[in-house]
N, C-alpha and C positions, 0 to 999 in steps of 0.2 A: 388190579385186585378187585374182588367183590367186597364191598364195605357197607356196614350198617352204621348209620348216624342216628343215635338216639337224641331226641330234642332237635332234630334237623329242620323243624318248622319255626324255630326261634331265631333270635337275632344272630348270634355267633354261629349256631349250628347251620343255618341256611347259607351263610357266606362260605363256611367250610365245605358244605355239600356242593356248592357251585364250583369252588376251586378244585375239588376232587374230580368232578365231572370234566372240567376243562383239562385236567391232567390225564384223562383217559380211563379213569376208574369207573366201575359199575357201582352205583350207589342206590341203597334203599334207605328211606327215612322212616323211623318209628317215632311217633309223636301223638300224644292224646289230645293235642290242640287246646289244652287248658290255659296255656299262655301263648302258644304259637299260632301261626296263621297258615292255612292250607295254601294260600297264594304265594307264600314265601318259599315253598318247596320248588327247587329248580326244575325247569322243563326237562322231561324225559326221565325224571326220578320217580320211582314208585313210592307212594305214601301209604304206610300202614297206620291207620288212625286207631291207635290203641296205646295203653300204658304198658310199661315194662312188666308189671304184675300180671297182666292179662295175656300177653302175647310173646314174650321174649323167647320162650322155649320153641314155640312153633316157628317163629321167624328164623332163629338161628339153625333150626333143623334143615333149612334149605342149603346150608353150607356157606360160610363166609371166611374171608381171609383176615378180617379184623373188624373191630368196633371202635368208633369214636363216640365217647360218652359225654353228651352235653346236658341231657335231661336232668333237671334239678329244680328244687325250690330255692329261691335266691334273694328273698327280701329280708335284710338283716333285722329290721324292726319287728316284722311278723314272726321271725324265728324266735324272738325272745318272749312273745306272748302266746305263741302256739307251738311249743317245741315238739310236740308229738307229730305234727304235720311234717316237720323237717327230719326228725329221726326216722320216720317211716318213709317219707317221700324221697329222701336222699340216701340214707344208709341201708335200710331194708331192701329197697329196690335195687341198689347197687350190688348187694350180696346175691340177690336173685340173678342179676345179670352175670356175675362172676360164676355162679354155679351153672348157669345155662351155657356159658362159654366153655367151661370145663367139660360138661356133658357132651357137647357137640363138637369139641375139638377146635374151637375158634382160637387161633394162636396169638393174636395181637390186640392190645388195648391202648388207646390214647385217652386219658381222662382229663377233662377240663376242670381243673381244681381252682384254687384261689389263694392269693397272698394273704387273705384274711386268716389263714391258718397260723400266721406268725403273731397276730395280735398287735400290741404296741411294741415296736422293735427297740432294742437298745442302740442299734446303729443303723444308719442308712448310707448308701443304698443297701437293701436287704439281700443278703446272700442265702444260698440254700442251707448253709450251716447254722443259720440263726435259730434260736430256740423257738419251738412252736407252742405258743400260748394264746390260743384264740380267745377273744373277749366276747364272742356272741355265739349263739347256737348254730347259726349258719356255718361259721368257720369251723366250729367243733365237729359238725357232721362231715364236712369235706375232709378234715384231718383224719377222722375215723375211717373214711373210705380209703384214703391213702394207706393207712396201716393195713387194712384188709387186702389191698392190692399187693403190698409187699409180701404178705404171707402167702397169697395164692401164687405169686410169681416164684417164690422160693420152693414151695411144695409141689407145684404142678407144672412148672416150666413156662408159665405165661410170660410173654414178652410185653412189658408194660412201661408206659411213660406218663407221668403226670405233669401238667403245665400249670404253674401258679402265676397269677397276674392280678392287677388291680382294676383299673377303669378302661373299658373298651369304648371306642368312639369311632365316628365316621360311618361310611356306608359304601356299598359296592353295587353299582348298577341299580337293580330294582330291590336290592336287599338292604334293609336298614333296621333301625331301632324303633319298635312299636310295643311299648309296654302299657298295660292297663293302669298300673300304678307306677308312675315314673319317679325314680329316686336318683338318677344320674344327672350330674351338673350340666353337661352340654345340652342334652335334649330339654332340660328344664329351662335353661336360658333361651333356647330357641323357641320354646313355647311362648315366651314373652314377645319375641320378634314376630311370631305368627299370629298373635292376638288371642291365644288360648289362656294366657296368664297375664296378670297386670304388671307384676314386679318379681324380682328375684331377691332372695335373702342371702346375705353373706354372714356366715356365722363367726363373727369376730374379725376385727381388723388390727389387732394388737398382738399377733403371734410373732414369735422370734424368727421371722422370715424377711426377705428383702423388702416386700411391700406390705407386710403385716397380715396377709391372708394365707390360709393353709395352702401347702404345696402337695399336689397329688400326681401320680404317674398315669399317663394316658398312652394307650397303644391303639393304633389304627386296626380296625377289624380285619382288614386284608392281611396285614402283617401277622396278626394273631392266627388267622386261618392257615397261612403259609407255615407257621411254626408247627401247627398240628400235622401238616403233611410231612414236614421234615422229621418230626417225632415218630411218625408211622414208619418211615424208612429206616430209622436208626434203632428201633426197638429190638432188644436182644433177648432171646429165650432165657427164662430163668432169672431175669433181672427186672427190677422196678427202678427206673431212673426218674429223678425229679428235677425240673428246671424252672427257674423264675424267668418271667418275661416282662420287660418294661422298656421305656425309652431312655432310661438311665439318668434323666435330668429332672423331670417333673415340671409342671406348670402350676402357677398360683391361681387361686380363684379369680383374682383381679385380672390376671392375664387371659384367662378363659373368657371372662365377660367382655373384656376389651376386644378380643379376637372375634367374638360373636357380633359385637357392634360394628366392627370393621367389615365383616363379611356380609352382614344383612342390611347395613345402613340404618338400622333401628337404634334409637337411643338406649333402650333396655334399662329402665330404672332399676336401681339396686339399693336395698336398705340394709344397713348393718344391724344384725341381731346378736344377742348374747352367744358366747361360745357354747357348743354342745359338749356335754360331759363325755369324756373318753375319746375326743378327737385329738389325735396327735398333730403336731405342727407340720411334719413332713412325712410322707409315705412314698417311697420310691424303691423299686426293685432293681437289683443288679441282674444283668443278662449275660455276664461274662461266661458263665458255664455253657449257656446255650450257644453263644457265639463260637466257643472253642469246640464243643462236642457235636453240635448240630449244624454248624456253619450258618447259623441264623443271625440276622441283625435287622432291626426295624428300618424300613426304607422310607416310610411315610411319616416323618417326624415333625414336619412343619405344622404348627398348631393351626394356623389359618387354613391350611389345606385340609386338615382333619375336620375342622368346623365347616368348611365349604362343602365337603362331601355330605356331611350330616344335614346341612341346610338344603342342599339340592334334593335330598331324599324327603325331607320334611315338606318342601313345597310340592313335590310330586304327589304326595299323599293328599294334599289339599286341592289337587287339580290345577295348580298354578302353572 
């Protein structure tokens, strides 16, 4: 298939683009490089350096079999102080994408959504039937896009799948996590090991969990990319299917730091800080529906292995 990957110069988008190429698909990446990196685009893939607002119609006019939509603003804190950036950058641009897909007859869409659409859940692991009550603007914009996709699928026959997940980690070959503003735990801890940060903060050690620190769901970026490929294959005309993706267990903050210490050989000093308002003790997604309907299950579930891949990438970026 000929496929367009929006945001394909970013972390998850670049790994997905690489896996698509390996699977024999023709891939074009559309990315304005506001947070992505041109050197993250896989070899042999054409990069259209532009935003969705500027170029989506012209690009899709070439004729595509599907779109994998990763392009988004994704900093939770920023979304609360600059909501307009997120409503425009996520929702308005996605509506323009949907309109362009309709105009040019692009039949399939896989949307990289988020488990932040659920907010603070009543039960974990979180199933797709859980109430959607996002607690931040970022999650609200992603949920709004999901609603729009449902409407377009029903009205125009679009074959669409949304994938909701929490924390992505690890790396794949030369493709890994490089954020200007880093908010994810594993790369933050690895910044301590690589000398870019002195210490890591643990926000509370008195949570109702086994070791007192928060538990979060981590999924290897390759497993996530493979889920997108399976979603592309299972998309059905006129339907919008939603799947949660996760490792099913979760790892605590302490487990993550200990794994980073083990892999890097660095002591990684950690200080306990006060709890952050709105932090649930446990956030883990159920992947049972994805296992049943997509035939997908995470293969790279060993925490040390996930950290090792991320650490290898971190050192490669430092020329080590």
